[in-house]
N, C-alpha and C positions, 0 to 999 in steps of 0.2 A: 503494500501499500503507500502510495506517495503523501498521503495525509489525508485526516479528517478533516473534512470543512466545519463540518456543524454535525450537533447528533442529539442537540437539544429542541424541547418544544415540539411541535409539529413537524419535524423536517429534520431528517438525517442524509448528509452528504459524504460521499469519500471520492477522492480521486485513487488510480491504480496505473502503476505502468504499464504498456505494451507489451507483457509478458507472462507466459504461460502459468504462473503460480497465481497470478491476477484472478482466475476466473472461481479457484479456492476461497481468496480473500472477500471476493467479491459475495460470494455465497455465504459464506461465514459473516459479512458483517452485514447482509440484510439481513439473515436469519436471527441475529443477537438483536439489532434495532427492533424486528418484529416480535420479538418474544418479549423485549422490554415494556412495547406498547402494548401487549397482549394479544396481540395477532399471531396466535400458534396454528399448528392443526392446517387444514385444506387452503388458506388464503397464504400462510407463512410456505408452504408447500410449493403451490403456485407460484408465486411470487419468486423465490428461489430457484426453481426452473426456469423459469422466463428470463431473469436475471441472466444465470449461467450462460442461457443460449445467445442472447443480445451481448454480453460481453464477451462470450467465443467471437460471434459474429466480427466485432470491431476490432479483436487480436487478428484475424485474417486479413484486414484490409485496412488497418491503421497504424501508424508508427509510433503518435505520441500518447500522451496520456488518455484513459479513458475514466468518465464519471460517473458515478451512479448517485442517484439521489431520491429519496421515499419522501412523500409528503400524504400525511394520513389528515383526514378529514379534521375540521376545526370543532372542538368542542362542542360549540352549538349545534353543529350540524352541519357546516358549511366551511370548505374552503376561502379563504379570502380571495375573490376574483371569479371563483366556479359558477360556472352555469345552471347548475343542476342540484338536486338534492345533495351532493358531497358527500355521498354514502358510501364512497368507492376509495382507494386506497391507489395514489398517480404513484408511477414507478417509471424513471427517467434514465436511461443509458445514453453518454454523450462519445461521440470520440471527433479528432479533426478531421476527417474525410469530409466531403459535404455532399458529396453522391450519395441521397438516399437508399436505403438496401431495396432489393428486388426478391419478392418473393417467387420459388420455385415450388415446380411440380417435381417432388423427389420421388424416383422409383422407388420399389419394395427393396431391391438392392442398393442403393445409392446409402453412403456413410453420412451425409451428409443434406443441407437444404431444406432442413425440418423447420429451422427456429421461428420465421417469421409465422409459417402454418401454426407452428404451436401458439404461440401469441397470438393470431388472429381466431383460433378457437376456443380460448380461454379468456380471454379478458372482453371486459364490457365493452369498453372503446379503446382500440390504438392509433397511431400515426407517429408521423414524423414532421421535424421542423427543422428550418436551416438557421443557424447560426452566425457568430460573427467568424467564428473559427470552427467551422465543420457544421456537425448534425447533431440530433438528439430523437431517438426513436422512443418514443412514451407508449404506455398502456395503462389504464386502470381496472383494478380487481374489487367486484362490488364484496363488499361487506357485510358479514351477518347483521341482523338485528335491522 
């Protein structure tokens, strides 16, 4: 891990080097943060799986740092600036490559190409956006309750 940007309040944010051990580090960081927030079980498992897939994708295409950010709903039920009921966990993975990822149709024998398919099937919503120095792939997971 390059550094922990923030883990207080309703947001947790980390930066990882573009190195193979970063996938494991991102999984552990996300799992620990979600555990502290009380999101164990299926939400935590799915979030960790999808972060692992997106960080792996970033490692394959980026040579710079990879950012991971979690934002939980505000205690009053909405995130500041949220457009909906806010009952979703927002997860973002950023890297310095500006090109958006492309979904592939992975065949039964292919060893890769399923990351974005997993995100699309598991997330409530997902998308990409360009930043000043790259892109962010984000997704929302519905929270119980």
